[in-house]
N, C-alpha and C positions, 0 to 999 in steps of 0.2 A: 648399423641395419642389419635385420636377419629376416626372414622370412621370406614366404614365396613370391610374394607382390611386394617385397619393397620394403614394407614398412615398417618403423623403428620398435622396437619392447617398449613397453612401459613399465615403467619403474614403479614406485612405489614413491620415490622424490617427484617423480612426472605427474602426480596427482596435485589438482591444485588445492587449495585448506575447503574445506567442509565449508558452505558460506556464514550457516548459521554460526558453527562454532569463530569464523572469522568477524562477525556483527555480534557476538558474545550472547548470543537468543539461547534460549534455556528452551528446545522443544517441544518440552513435556507442556502440559497443556493445565495451568491452575486451575483449582477449584471456581475463582471469580470469572472464567470463561468460559463457565456451564451455563454462569447466569446470562452474558451476552447470547447465548447459544440463545437462549429462553428470549431473549430482547429484553433484558433487565440490564443495563446498564449505571451502575454505582457512578454518582459524582467522584472525579480523579483529577484533582487540581492538578497535580504532578504528569500525568501523561495527555490533558488538555491541553498545559501548556508546550508539552514536547513537541507535541504533534503541532501546533499552530508556530510552533519554532521552527521545525521541520518543513513548515508551508512555505514560512518566511524564507527561509534559505533558497529551497528551488526553484522560486517564483525567479521567473526570468521575462525576458523579452518574446518568445516562441510561445504561440498560442498552447503547445504541448505544457511547458513548464507551468502558464495560469492555468491551464486546466488541472493538474495534478497537484499545483497547491490549492484551487479551491475545494476538488475532493478530499487531501487531507484536514483541511479545514471545517468541511462538514463534515468529518468524522469525528476530529475533534468534538463539534457538538452533542455529541452522544453521550458524550460525560460531563455536560456541563447543564447543570440543574435549571439555570433561565430557559435552554432553547426546545423545542420540542420536535425531536425529527427522532426518524428511526432506520436503522437499514435497509430497508424497504424504501423509502423514499428516497436514500439518498442513491441506492441501486437505480429506481427509475430515472431521477435526476440525471446521472451522469448516464445511462443506455442512450435518454433521449439527446442528450448534447452529442455523443458520438454518432447518432441516427443522421443528426444536423450535417457533425461535420461530415460524413461520408456523402453526405448529397450536394453537398459543395457548399454549406451556407441557409442560413434562414429562408433567404431570400429569391429560393427557386423555387 
């Protein structure tokens, strides 16, 4: 321990790994993301399948895990040419669900 308030000095070994590095995520935004920001989501079977697999993995018995699973599944719809949705629609839907949850349920 060192310092006047008894805190231990941190070393580089104490720092947790960068979460992006640990997840194998490249923080550089690809050009295709610029299309997404403009509201254009090209069909992407691999990404859609990946998101839906994650949605299935996180779905559990709790309402929170079911909500997260539903959100991931809806986001995957952005990359499905047979689905008609937008980031705005997904956001509004999630916001509505969270407002209902904060009120204690739909019947209040």
